[in-house]
N, CA, C and O atoms as CSV, one atom per row, in Angstrom:
chain,resi,resn,atom,element,x,y,z
A,1,MET,N,N,14.684,-27.377,199.260
A,1,MET,CA,C,13.864,-28.552,199.235
A,1,MET,C,C,12.437,-28.214,198.775
A,1,MET,O,O,11.889,-27.152,199.067
A,2,GLY,N,N,11.878,-29.166,198.051
A,2,GLY,CA,C,10.506,-29.007,197.689
A,2,GLY,C,C,10.290,-28.117,196.416
A,2,GLY,O,O,9.185,-27.661,196.125
A,3,LYS,N,N,11.375,-27.912,195.709
A,3,LYS,CA,C,11.248,-27.100,194.450
A,3,LYS,C,C,11.091,-27.987,193.297
A,3,LYS,O,O,11.879,-27.948,192.353
A,4,TYR,N,N,10.037,-28.832,193.352
A,4,TYR,CA,C,9.819,-29.805,192.354
A,4,TYR,C,C,9.428,-29.206,191.052
A,4,TYR,O,O,9.901,-29.639,190.001
A,5,LYS,N,N,8.540,-28.179,191.088
A,5,LYS,CA,C,8.127,-27.464,189.875
A,5,LYS,C,C,9.308,-26.987,189.052
A,5,LYS,O,O,9.438,-27.273,187.862
A,6,GLU,N,N,10.179,-26.231,189.756
A,6,GLU,CA,C,11.300,-25.755,189.127
A,6,GLU,C,C,12.245,-26.859,188.526
A,6,GLU,O,O,12.746,-26.716,187.410
A,7,ALA,N,N,12.456,-27.901,189.264
A,7,ALA,CA,C,13.285,-28.981,188.768
A,7,ALA,C,C,12.654,-29.681,187.611
A,7,ALA,O,O,13.330,-30.040,186.646
A,8,GLU,N,N,11.303,-29.890,187.699
A,8,GLU,CA,C,10.606,-30.479,186.554
A,8,GLU,C,C,10.709,-29.655,185.302
A,8,GLU,O,O,10.936,-30.181,184.213
A,9,ARG,N,N,10.537,-28.335,185.461
A,9,ARG,CA,C,10.603,-27.480,184.343
A,9,ARG,C,C,12.017,-27.529,183.733
A,9,ARG,O,O,12.182,-27.604,182.515
A,10,PHE,N,N,12.968,-27.488,184.561
A,10,PHE,CA,C,14.441,-27.561,184.122
A,10,PHE,C,C,14.646,-28.822,183.282
A,10,PHE,O,O,15.174,-28.750,182.173
A,11,TYR,N,N,14.237,-29.963,183.801
A,11,TYR,CA,C,14.489,-31.258,183.104
A,11,TYR,C,C,13.728,-31.295,181.756
A,11,TYR,O,O,14.268,-31.781,180.763
A,12,LYS,N,N,12.487,-30.788,181.718
A,12,LYS,CA,C,11.744,-30.781,180.508
A,12,LYS,C,C,12.447,-29.880,179.474
A,12,LYS,O,O,12.564,-30.268,178.311
A,13,GLN,N,N,12.906,-28.711,179.868
A,13,GLN,CA,C,13.571,-27.760,178.967
A,13,GLN,C,C,14.813,-28.496,178.437
A,13,GLN,O,O,15.086,-28.474,177.237
A,14,LEU,N,N,15.541,-29.130,179.316
A,14,LEU,CA,C,16.741,-29.820,178.896
A,14,LEU,C,C,16.431,-30.974,177.886
A,14,LEU,O,O,17.148,-31.195,176.911
A,15,LEU,N,N,15.360,-31.659,178.177
A,15,LEU,CA,C,14.956,-32.756,177.261
A,15,LEU,C,C,14.670,-32.178,175.871
A,15,LEU,O,O,15.054,-32.785,174.871
A,16,ASN,N,N,14.023,-31.049,175.787
A,16,ASN,CA,C,13.652,-30.430,174.558
A,16,ASN,C,C,14.895,-29.914,173.750
A,16,ASN,O,O,14.846,-29.740,172.532
A,17,SER,N,N,15.977,-29.689,174.486
A,17,SER,CA,C,17.224,-29.168,173.795
A,17,SER,C,C,18.138,-30.167,173.407
A,17,SER,O,O,19.062,-29.864,172.652
A,18,LEU,N,N,17.987,-31.454,173.873
A,18,LEU,CA,C,18.920,-32.502,173.534
A,18,LEU,C,C,18.707,-33.218,172.222
A,18,LEU,O,O,17.566,-33.356,171.780
A,19,LYS,N,N,19.732,-33.665,171.606
A,19,LYS,CA,C,19.635,-34.434,170.352
A,19,LYS,C,C,19.043,-35.779,170.654
A,19,LYS,O,O,19.024,-36.230,171.799
A,20,GLU,N,N,18.557,-36.419,169.607
A,20,GLU,CA,C,17.777,-37.688,169.755
A,20,GLU,C,C,18.417,-38.804,170.577
A,20,GLU,O,O,17.728,-39.494,171.329
A,21,ASN,N,N,19.701,-38.982,170.439
A,21,ASN,CA,C,20.381,-40.062,171.119
A,21,ASN,C,C,21.323,-39.656,172.244
A,21,ASN,O,O,22.173,-40.436,172.675
A,22,ASP,N,N,21.165,-38.468,172.694
A,22,ASP,CA,C,22.004,-37.950,173.798
A,22,ASP,C,C,21.735,-38.764,175.060
A,22,ASP,O,O,20.584,-38.862,175.487
A,23,PRO,N,N,22.749,-39.341,175.657
A,23,PRO,CA,C,22.566,-40.151,176.837
A,23,PRO,C,C,21.995,-39.476,178.025
A,23,PRO,O,O,21.518,-40.129,178.953
A,24,ARG,N,N,22.034,-38.119,178.017
A,24,ARG,CA,C,21.387,-37.329,179.077
A,24,ARG,C,C,19.864,-37.474,179.133
A,24,ARG,O,O,19.216,-37.231,180.152
A,25,ILE,N,N,19.340,-37.880,177.992
A,25,ILE,CA,C,17.860,-38.057,177.917
A,25,ILE,C,C,17.427,-39.025,179.000
A,25,ILE,O,O,16.520,-38.715,179.773
A,26,SER,N,N,18.045,-40.171,179.075
A,26,SER,CA,C,17.786,-41.119,180.026
A,26,SER,C,C,17.813,-40.539,181.509
A,26,SER,O,O,16.950,-40.784,182.352
A,27,LYS,N,N,18.895,-39.762,181.695
A,27,LYS,CA,C,18.976,-39.164,183.068
A,27,LYS,C,C,17.873,-38.139,183.358
A,27,LYS,O,O,17.455,-37.978,184.504
A,28,CYS,N,N,17.426,-37.476,182.356
A,28,CYS,CA,C,16.343,-36.540,182.551
A,28,CYS,C,C,15.079,-37.327,182.855
A,28,CYS,O,O,14.340,-36.936,183.759
A,29,TYR,N,N,14.792,-38.401,182.160
A,29,TYR,CA,C,13.605,-39.221,182.381
A,29,TYR,C,C,13.643,-39.811,183.779
A,29,TYR,O,O,12.631,-39.804,184.478
A,30,THR,N,N,14.799,-40.324,184.200
A,30,THR,CA,C,14.943,-40.876,185.524
A,30,THR,C,C,14.734,-39.762,186.638
A,30,THR,O,O,14.149,-40.027,187.688
A,31,SER,N,N,15.215,-38.573,186.370
A,31,SER,CA,C,15.096,-37.516,187.363
A,31,SER,C,C,13.616,-37.084,187.423
A,31,SER,O,O,13.069,-36.854,188.501
A,32,LEU,N,N,12.983,-36.981,186.241
A,32,LEU,CA,C,11.595,-36.674,186.225
A,32,LEU,C,C,10.698,-37.715,186.916
A,32,LEU,O,O,9.692,-37.384,187.544
A,33,GLY,N,N,11.099,-38.975,186.773
A,33,GLY,CA,C,10.437,-40.061,187.483
A,33,GLY,C,C,10.531,-39.926,188.926
A,33,GLY,O,O,9.553,-40.095,189.654
A,34,THR,N,N,11.776,-39.601,189.388
A,34,THR,CA,C,12.037,-39.466,190.858
A,34,THR,C,C,11.276,-38.253,191.420
A,34,THR,O,O,10.821,-38.320,192.562
A,35,ILE,N,N,11.123,-37.194,190.705
A,35,ILE,CA,C,10.343,-36.056,191.149
A,35,ILE,C,C,8.878,-36.490,191.294
A,35,ILE,O,O,8.233,-36.232,192.310
A,36,ARG,N,N,8.414,-37.103,190.328
A,36,ARG,CA,C,6.939,-37.615,190.324
A,36,ARG,C,C,6.812,-38.569,191.557
A,36,ARG,O,O,5.839,-38.469,192.305
A,37,ARG,N,N,7.737,-39.436,191.755
A,37,ARG,CA,C,7.603,-40.432,192.854
A,37,ARG,C,C,7.660,-39.673,194.215
A,37,ARG,O,O,6.903,-40.009,195.127
A,38,GLU,N,N,8.531,-38.675,194.357
A,38,GLU,CA,C,8.557,-37.925,195.599
A,38,GLU,C,C,7.231,-37.164,195.832
A,38,GLU,O,O,6.857,-36.921,196.979
A,39,LYS,N,N,6.519,-36.785,194.745
A,39,LYS,CA,C,5.223,-36.144,194.867
A,39,LYS,C,C,4.107,-37.125,194.967
A,39,LYS,O,O,2.948,-36.711,194.941
A,40,ALA,N,N,4.377,-38.419,195.083
A,40,ALA,CA,C,3.446,-39.457,195.142
A,40,ALA,C,C,2.617,-39.602,193.872
A,40,ALA,O,O,1.505,-40.128,193.936
A,41,ASP,N,N,3.076,-39.191,192.812
A,41,ASP,CA,C,2.401,-39.346,191.470
A,41,ASP,C,C,3.057,-40.578,190.920
A,41,ASP,O,O,4.005,-40.488,190.141
A,42,PHE,N,N,2.562,-41.736,191.317
A,42,PHE,CA,C,3.231,-42.987,190.975
A,42,PHE,C,C,3.020,-43.341,189.497
A,42,PHE,O,O,3.906,-43.939,188.887
A,43,SER,N,N,1.899,-42.998,188.922
A,43,SER,CA,C,1.666,-43.331,187.497
A,43,SER,C,C,2.672,-42.493,186.615
A,43,SER,O,O,3.227,-42.954,185.617
A,44,GLY,N,N,2.841,-41.225,187.087
A,44,GLY,CA,C,3.857,-40.362,186.340
A,44,GLY,C,C,5.210,-40.898,186.501
A,44,GLY,O,O,5.982,-40.954,185.543
A,45,ALA,N,N,5.547,-41.317,187.746
A,45,ALA,CA,C,6.929,-41.869,187.906
A,45,ALA,C,C,7.125,-43.073,187.046
A,45,ALA,O,O,8.122,-43.188,186.333
A,46,TYR,N,N,6.125,-44.024,187.111
A,46,TYR,CA,C,6.210,-45.246,186.301
A,46,TYR,C,C,6.405,-44.881,184.848
A,46,TYR,O,O,7.220,-45.511,184.172
A,47,SER,N,N,5.729,-43.939,184.361
A,47,SER,CA,C,5.818,-43.572,182.937
A,47,SER,C,C,7.221,-43.127,182.637
A,47,SER,O,O,7.820,-43.631,181.687
A,48,TYR,N,N,7.787,-42.197,183.405
A,48,TYR,CA,C,9.106,-41.689,183.138
A,48,TYR,C,C,10.166,-42.720,183.346
A,48,TYR,O,O,11.138,-42.722,182.590
A,49,TYR,N,N,10.062,-43.585,184.294
A,49,TYR,CA,C,11.073,-44.663,184.456
A,49,TYR,C,C,10.987,-45.586,183.373
A,49,TYR,O,O,12.029,-46.116,182.986
A,50,ASN,N,N,9.840,-45.872,182.797
A,50,ASN,CA,C,9.733,-46.738,181.605
A,50,ASN,C,C,10.345,-46.039,180.403
A,50,ASN,O,O,10.944,-46.697,179.553
A,51,LYS,N,N,10.211,-44.750,180.314
A,51,LYS,CA,C,10.776,-44.051,179.121
A,51,LYS,C,C,12.315,-44.152,179.265
A,51,LYS,O,O,13.004,-44.315,178.258
A,52,ALA,N,N,12.851,-44.062,180.464
A,52,ALA,CA,C,14.287,-44.150,180.639
A,52,ALA,C,C,14.755,-45.560,180.240
A,52,ALA,O,O,15.782,-45.708,179.577
A,53,LEU,N,N,14.018,-46.570,180.636
A,53,LEU,CA,C,14.421,-47.987,180.344
A,53,LEU,C,C,14.311,-48.170,178.815
A,53,LEU,O,O,15.247,-48.691,178.209
A,54,GLU,N,N,13.223,-47.770,178.186
A,54,GLU,CA,C,13.061,-47.901,176.743
A,54,GLU,C,C,14.243,-47.224,176.013
A,54,GLU,O,O,14.788,-47.758,175.047
A,55,PHE,N,N,14.607,-46.061,176.500
A,55,PHE,CA,C,15.630,-45.336,175.746
A,55,PHE,C,C,17.005,-46.108,175.905
A,55,PHE,O,O,17.770,-46.279,174.956
A,56,ASN,N,N,17.236,-46.535,177.125
A,56,ASN,CA,C,18.497,-47.348,177.339
A,56,ASN,C,C,18.525,-48.621,176.585
A,56,ASN,O,O,19.570,-49.004,176.060
A,57,LEU,N,N,17.449,-49.276,176.510
A,57,LEU,CA,C,17.482,-50.589,175.791
A,57,LEU,C,C,17.680,-50.329,174.255
A,57,LEU,O,O,18.146,-51.239,173.570
A,58,ARG,N,N,17.362,-49.183,173.712
A,58,ARG,CA,C,17.571,-48.894,172.296
A,58,ARG,C,C,19.038,-48.609,171.891
A,58,ARG,O,O,19.454,-48.724,170.738
A,59,LEU,N,N,19.799,-48.216,172.984
A,59,LEU,CA,C,21.169,-47.905,172.629
A,59,LEU,C,C,21.988,-49.089,172.031
A,59,LEU,O,O,21.718,-50.250,172.338
A,60,ILE,N,N,22.980,-48.777,171.183
A,60,ILE,CA,C,23.745,-49.784,170.576
A,60,ILE,C,C,24.512,-50.580,171.582
A,60,ILE,O,O,24.538,-51.806,171.467
A,61,SER,N,N,25.136,-49.984,172.556
A,61,SER,CA,C,25.789,-50.639,173.600
A,61,SER,C,C,25.232,-50.212,174.949
A,61,SER,O,O,25.847,-49.403,175.644
A,62,PRO,N,N,24.079,-50.744,175.327
A,62,PRO,CA,C,23.489,-50.318,176.515
A,62,PRO,C,C,24.272,-50.692,177.778
A,62,PRO,O,O,24.830,-51.785,177.874
A,63,ASP,N,N,24.305,-49.771,178.739
A,63,ASP,CA,C,25.024,-49.876,179.999
A,63,ASP,C,C,24.175,-50.790,180.903
A,63,ASP,O,O,23.126,-50.343,181.367
A,64,GLN,N,N,24.534,-51.926,181.151
A,64,GLN,CA,C,23.750,-52.951,181.992
A,64,GLN,C,C,23.473,-52.393,183.357
A,64,GLN,O,O,22.371,-52.585,183.872
A,65,MET,N,N,24.415,-51.709,183.976
A,65,MET,CA,C,24.227,-51.138,185.282
A,65,MET,C,C,23.075,-50.120,185.272
A,65,MET,O,O,22.239,-50.092,186.176
A,66,VAL,N,N,23.059,-49.257,184.182
A,66,VAL,CA,C,22.004,-48.229,184.041
A,66,VAL,C,C,20.582,-48.940,183.863
A,66,VAL,O,O,19.593,-48.549,184.483
A,67,ILE,N,N,20.559,-49.922,183.047
A,67,ILE,CA,C,19.373,-50.656,182.778
A,67,ILE,C,C,18.850,-51.366,184.136
A,67,ILE,O,O,17.663,-51.348,184.463
A,68,ALA,N,N,19.808,-51.956,184.843
A,68,ALA,CA,C,19.456,-52.505,186.219
A,68,ALA,C,C,18.809,-51.519,187.117
A,68,ALA,O,O,17.852,-51.833,187.825
A,69,LYS,N,N,19.359,-50.240,187.094
A,69,LYS,CA,C,18.821,-49.202,187.885
A,69,LYS,C,C,17.374,-48.800,187.444
A,69,LYS,O,O,16.501,-48.482,188.251
A,70,ASP,N,N,17.205,-48.844,186.109
A,70,ASP,CA,C,15.921,-48.590,185.558
A,70,ASP,C,C,14.842,-49.568,186.105
A,70,ASP,O,O,13.767,-49.195,186.577
A,71,TYR,N,N,15.247,-50.861,185.990
A,71,TYR,CA,C,14.360,-51.942,186.559
A,71,TYR,C,C,14.111,-51.771,187.990
A,71,TYR,O,O,12.986,-51.997,188.434
A,72,MET,N,N,15.108,-51.374,188.781
A,72,MET,CA,C,14.967,-51.172,190.216
A,72,MET,C,C,13.976,-50.029,190.454
A,72,MET,O,O,13.063,-50.170,191.267
A,73,ASN,N,N,14.146,-48.875,189.739
A,73,ASN,CA,C,13.204,-47.773,189.896
A,73,ASN,C,C,11.716,-48.199,189.630
A,73,ASN,O,O,10.805,-47.904,190.403
A,74,ILE,N,N,11.555,-48.881,188.533
A,74,ILE,CA,C,10.236,-49.419,188.181
A,74,ILE,C,C,9.736,-50.297,189.245
A,74,ILE,O,O,8.574,-50.194,189.639
A,75,GLY,N,N,10.573,-51.174,189.739
A,75,GLY,CA,C,10.145,-52.062,190.807
A,75,GLY,C,C,9.746,-51.275,192.084
A,75,GLY,O,O,8.782,-51.663,192.744
A,76,LEU,N,N,10.395,-50.277,192.420
A,76,LEU,CA,C,10.132,-49.494,193.585
A,76,LEU,C,C,8.744,-48.800,193.488
A,76,LEU,O,O,7.970,-48.746,194.444
A,77,VAL,N,N,8.487,-48.269,192.254
A,77,VAL,CA,C,7.144,-47.641,192.106
A,77,VAL,C,C,6.068,-48.650,192.162
A,77,VAL,O,O,5.023,-48.397,192.763
A,78,LEU,N,N,6.274,-49.838,191.539
A,78,LEU,CA,C,5.304,-50.881,191.631
A,78,LEU,C,C,5.044,-51.318,193.087
A,78,LEU,O,O,3.910,-51.611,193.465
A,79,LYS,N,N,6.107,-51.354,193.882
A,79,LYS,CA,C,5.947,-51.645,195.293
A,79,LYS,C,C,5.050,-50.530,195.945
A,79,LYS,O,O,4.149,-50.819,196.732
A,80,ASP,N,N,5.336,-49.289,195.589
A,80,ASP,CA,C,4.601,-48.182,196.200
A,80,ASP,C,C,3.082,-48.307,195.970
A,80,ASP,O,O,2.276,-47.866,196.789
A,81,ILE,N,N,2.721,-48.919,194.836
A,81,ILE,CA,C,1.299,-49.040,194.521
A,81,ILE,C,C,0.774,-50.440,194.842
A,81,ILE,O,O,-0.345,-50.809,194.488
A,82,ALA,N,N,1.631,-51.205,195.529
A,82,ALA,CA,C,1.242,-52.490,196.056
A,82,ALA,C,C,0.993,-53.541,194.980
A,82,ALA,O,O,0.208,-54.475,195.145
A,83,ASP,N,N,1.712,-53.340,193.852
A,83,ASP,CA,C,1.709,-54.420,192.785
A,83,ASP,C,C,3.024,-55.251,192.971
A,83,ASP,O,O,3.994,-55.180,192.216
A,84,TYR,N,N,2.928,-56.024,194.045
A,84,TYR,CA,C,4.098,-56.744,194.492
A,84,TYR,C,C,4.643,-57.757,193.563
A,84,TYR,O,O,5.857,-57.960,193.551
A,85,ASP,N,N,3.828,-58.422,192.769
A,85,ASP,CA,C,4.246,-59.430,191.868
A,85,ASP,C,C,5.115,-58.773,190.780
A,85,ASP,O,O,6.221,-59.238,190.503
A,86,GLN,N,N,4.616,-57.702,190.172
A,86,GLN,CA,C,5.425,-56.966,189.159
A,86,GLN,C,C,6.576,-56.235,189.773
A,86,GLN,O,O,7.616,-56.074,189.134
A,87,ALA,N,N,6.428,-55.798,190.960
A,87,ALA,CA,C,7.625,-55.149,191.640
A,87,ALA,C,C,8.705,-56.246,191.777
A,87,ALA,O,O,9.853,-55.983,191.418
A,88,LEU,N,N,8.414,-57.397,192.253
A,88,LEU,CA,C,9.376,-58.435,192.445
A,88,LEU,C,C,10.032,-58.890,191.083
A,88,LEU,O,O,11.224,-59.186,190.996
A,89,GLU,N,N,9.184,-58.918,190.076
A,89,GLU,CA,C,9.700,-59.269,188.734
A,89,GLU,C,C,10.732,-58.309,188.251
A,89,GLU,O,O,11.759,-58.749,187.734
A,90,ASN,N,N,10.521,-56.956,188.391
A,90,ASN,CA,C,11.396,-55.943,187.936
A,90,ASN,C,C,12.647,-55.921,188.801
A,90,ASN,O,O,13.749,-55.732,188.286
A,91,LEU,N,N,12.495,-56.112,190.113
A,91,LEU,CA,C,13.648,-56.118,190.995
A,91,LEU,C,C,14.546,-57.346,190.698
A,91,LEU,O,O,15.774,-57.274,190.738
A,92,THR,N,N,13.898,-58.417,190.414
A,92,THR,CA,C,14.652,-59.692,190.017
A,92,THR,C,C,15.512,-59.390,188.744
A,92,THR,O,O,16.697,-59.713,188.660
A,93,LYS,N,N,14.822,-58.750,187.770
A,93,LYS,CA,C,15.560,-58.426,186.542
A,93,LYS,C,C,16.793,-57.645,186.826
A,93,LYS,O,O,17.877,-57.903,186.304
A,94,ALA,N,N,16.577,-56.629,187.719
A,94,ALA,CA,C,17.672,-55.703,188.087
A,94,ALA,C,C,18.755,-56.504,188.822
A,94,ALA,O,O,19.941,-56.297,188.565
A,95,LEU,N,N,18.383,-57.399,189.714
A,95,LEU,CA,C,19.381,-58.231,190.394
A,95,LEU,C,C,20.202,-59.090,189.471
A,95,LEU,O,O,21.429,-59.131,189.563
A,96,ASN,N,N,19.526,-59.768,188.592
A,96,ASN,CA,C,20.169,-60.639,187.583
A,96,ASN,C,C,21.198,-59.881,186.808
A,96,ASN,O,O,22.345,-60.302,186.657
A,97,LEU,N,N,20.740,-58.707,186.301
A,97,LEU,CA,C,21.688,-57.890,185.458
A,97,LEU,C,C,22.881,-57.471,186.347
A,97,LEU,O,O,24.017,-57.519,185.875
A,98,LEU,N,N,22.672,-57.078,187.569
A,98,LEU,CA,C,23.751,-56.649,188.422
A,98,LEU,C,C,24.730,-57.821,188.763
A,98,LEU,O,O,25.950,-57.671,188.703
A,99,LEU,N,N,24.173,-58.910,189.099
A,99,LEU,CA,C,25.044,-60.102,189.430
A,99,LEU,C,C,25.831,-60.476,188.235
A,99,LEU,O,O,26.970,-60.908,188.412
A,100,SER,N,N,25.346,-60.359,187.013
A,100,SER,CA,C,26.131,-60.698,185.861
A,100,SER,C,C,27.173,-59.718,185.372
A,100,SER,O,O,28.095,-60.039,184.623
A,101,THR,N,N,26.952,-58.419,185.876
A,101,THR,CA,C,27.900,-57.391,185.496
A,101,THR,C,C,28.781,-56.880,186.615
A,101,THR,O,O,29.992,-56.735,186.446
A,102,ALA,N,N,28.182,-56.612,187.743
A,102,ALA,CA,C,28.910,-55.939,188.799
A,102,ALA,C,C,29.216,-56.957,189.928
A,102,ALA,O,O,30.102,-56.721,190.749
A,103,GLY,N,N,28.480,-58.088,189.962
A,103,GLY,CA,C,28.742,-59.045,190.995
A,103,GLY,C,C,27.882,-58.761,192.285
A,103,GLY,O,O,27.065,-57.842,192.340
A,104,GLY,N,N,28.123,-59.575,193.247
A,104,GLY,CA,C,27.457,-59.403,194.535
A,104,GLY,C,C,27.983,-58.425,195.444
A,104,GLY,O,O,27.287,-58.001,196.367
A,105,ASP,N,N,29.249,-58.007,195.238
A,105,ASP,CA,C,29.941,-57.069,196.161
A,105,ASP,C,C,29.890,-55.693,195.541
A,105,ASP,O,O,30.898,-55.162,195.074
A,106,ASN,N,N,28.670,-55.113,195.545
A,106,ASN,CA,C,28.389,-53.876,194.920
A,106,ASN,C,C,27.215,-53.155,195.643
A,106,ASN,O,O,26.217,-53.775,196.007
A,107,LEU,N,N,27.365,-51.919,195.820
A,107,LEU,CA,C,26.281,-51.153,196.558
A,107,LEU,C,C,24.926,-51.279,195.960
A,107,LEU,O,O,23.929,-51.502,196.647
A,108,THR,N,N,24.903,-51.122,194.579
A,108,THR,CA,C,23.637,-51.172,193.953
A,108,THR,C,C,23.004,-52.547,194.131
A,108,THR,O,O,21.799,-52.650,194.361
A,109,THR,N,N,23.818,-53.615,194.026
A,109,THR,CA,C,23.305,-54.990,194.184
A,109,THR,C,C,22.773,-55.085,195.587
A,109,THR,O,O,21.717,-55.696,195.750
A,110,ALA,N,N,23.387,-54.548,196.615
A,110,ALA,CA,C,22.925,-54.574,197.957
A,110,ALA,C,C,21.644,-53.912,198.080
A,110,ALA,O,O,20.755,-54.408,198.772
A,111,ASN,N,N,21.481,-52.736,197.403
A,111,ASN,CA,C,20.198,-52.007,197.439
A,111,ASN,C,C,19.075,-52.818,196.883
A,111,ASN,O,O,17.978,-52.819,197.442
A,112,VAL,N,N,19.321,-53.534,195.758
A,112,VAL,CA,C,18.316,-54.317,195.170
A,112,VAL,C,C,17.887,-55.456,196.088
A,112,VAL,O,O,16.704,-55.779,196.195
A,113,TYR,N,N,18.863,-56.047,196.738
A,113,TYR,CA,C,18.514,-57.183,197.702
A,113,TYR,C,C,17.615,-56.570,198.819
A,113,TYR,O,O,16.598,-57.123,199.236
A,114,HIS,N,N,18.077,-55.404,199.248
A,114,HIS,CA,C,17.223,-54.719,200.330
A,114,HIS,C,C,15.816,-54.474,199.837
A,114,HIS,O,O,14.845,-54.766,200.536
A,115,ASN,N,N,15.698,-53.927,198.606
A,115,ASN,CA,C,14.341,-53.590,198.074
A,115,ASN,C,C,13.492,-54.832,197.850
A,115,ASN,O,O,12.279,-54.805,198.060
A,116,ILE,N,N,14.167,-55.991,197.398
A,116,ILE,CA,C,13.441,-57.213,197.319
A,116,ILE,C,C,12.846,-57.636,198.696
A,116,ILE,O,O,11.728,-58.142,198.801
A,117,GLY,N,N,13.688,-57.388,199.754
A,117,GLY,CA,C,13.256,-57.764,201.055
A,117,GLY,C,C,12.057,-56.926,201.535
A,117,GLY,O,O,11.276,-57.378,202.372
A,118,LEU,N,N,11.915,-55.673,200.986
A,118,LEU,CA,C,10.769,-54.802,201.373
A,118,LEU,C,C,9.519,-55.302,200.639
A,118,LEU,O,O,8.410,-55.031,201.099
A,119,VAL,N,N,9.645,-55.981,199.579
A,119,VAL,CA,C,8.451,-56.476,198.812
A,119,VAL,C,C,7.868,-57.661,199.522
A,119,VAL,O,O,6.876,-58.228,199.065
């Protein structure tokens, strides 16, 4: 636990080795965002989560579940910095995507409802 520097170095090395449209790029950005959020570097987390979202939105056939999780992560960081209006906006985007793809009987959908309740 607490090996954030090592994990961050690993993900950055992996990012540098991946081809331009490799789907693992999004996962690296998300993981880097999570590391930054765990370290309470909310602006860094926000930046990486946005990079993940932008990458996923550029894909020819974007996975709506992944995009919903990106919006959820962004919403959580915005909640952390007390930007509640923007947090709610992003969490609502996540919820709408999930309801249209996975429906209401889904763990991720339940998590988004929970997170909206925290805002």
